[in-house]
Structure formats: structure tokens, C-alpha cells
N, C-alpha and C positions, 0 to 999 in steps of 0.2 A: 193529728189532733187530740190533743188532749184539756177537758175545761175542767178548773177546781171551784168550786163552791164553798166558799162559810160560811161561817152561822155562829153567834153564840156572843159577839161582845154586847159593850151595854159602860154602865157608869155602874163603879162599885165601889165600898170606903175599904179605906184602905188597911190591910188582913184577910178584908174578904176574898173568896171566891169564883171565880168562871170556871166552865168549859166548852173550849172552844172545839166548833166541827173544821173538817172538809171532805167532802165529800166528792169524789174524782169520778167522768164519766171519759169516754172514748177509748184513743188507743195505750188502755194503761191497763196490766197485767202481776204488779205489781206492787205492796205499795214501799219495800223498798226504793231510797229516792226521796224519798216527801219528807216535809217537814214544814218546819216554821220559823218567818222573819217578820222583823218589827222596824218601825221607821217611828223617829220619835220625832218632833218641829226641829226643823235645824241640823239634824242628826243622818248619818247615813245608817244605810239597811243593815242590819245585825241579823245572822243566824242567832237562833234561840234555842228549835232544836228538830233535832231530825233521825230516821234511819235511814244509817250510810248504806249506798248503792249495791253495795258489795256487802253480802250477811246482812246486813240488816241492822248492824248496831247502831244503836242510840247516843246520840251526841247533844249535848249542851253546851251552852256557855254559862260559862264559871260566877256568872249574877245571877243563872235559876238555878241551880243546881241547889235538890233539899227543898227546892219551893214548887217546880214544875213537872210534870211529868208529859212527855209522848207515850199515845198507846195507837193503836187501832184493830183495824176490822175487817180484815182483807178481804173477805164474803161481799162485804161492801166499796172494798176500796174506799175508805172511807179511815180519814186519822184522828187524835182530837188529841188537844194539848188540856191539859189538868193546870189551872193557876190557882195556887194556895197563900197563903201570908203576903197578897197581891201591895204591894209599893208605887206609890207615888211616884218613883220612877219607870216604873213598867207603864205606863200612859203611852201609848203610842198605837197607829194603825197597826195591827200582825196580817199578815200573810199570806198564804199557804205556796207551797213551792212541790215543783214536782223537775226533776228529771230526769231524761236516759240519756240516750248513746247521743240524741243530735240537738237537742236542746235544752232550754230551763223555762218551764211553765211559771205562771205565778195565778192565781185567784187573784179576787179585786180588792180585797181587804176587808179588816173588820175594826172596829174599832176601839178602843180597849181605853177607860177613864178611871183612875184612881184614882177620887180625891173627898173631901171630908165635906 
């Protein structure tokens, strides 16, 4: 089993910044396969950014490229999402995710609201 705990969400004005953190524990030995998804009201959950399971390459949804950066601390099994130049359309619940050879795990989610 793997447990994922997110932190760092909140309310921010348009143009502002937030940093999300996701700490993993349990049967996890790599941050490859960890990433961030988000779900806005009435919309499907979408991938925001992640480290690929093979090779650990970074992938971003087009709408956040140049504004969001995913990073990690392998010693702590923690990934981060630095979000800059936030827009109202970034408002969503952000979920940390980890996928291994058997299943995908989800965190509890953290709310990000971008509003003036």
C-alpha cells in the first residue's frame, strides 16, 4: 500500500503563486510515476504534470506549460508542484497520484481557488 498526503492549497488572486506538496509513504521506492491531477466542478479529472514511470521524464498538460513546474525530493519521496501566474481556470481540487505495476493511488486532494 502507498499513502499520499497533499498540502499547500488555498485561495490566491489571479497572477499569484502557490506550491503544492505531496508526501508518499508505504511501499514506494521511487518518485517515478508520481504526479498531479486536477478536477474542476463539472469537469473530468485531468493530468496536470507528472514524472513518467519509466525514465522519470516530466509531462505537462498544455494549459500549464511555462507556468507550472513539477519537482521532487527523492530522499523524502515527495513531489512538488510550483504554480505561477495562476488563472481563474486553474481553480480545481488538485490530487496527487502514484502509479505502480499494479494500481494507481490517489491522495485526498487539496483545493486551489484562484479568484479576486
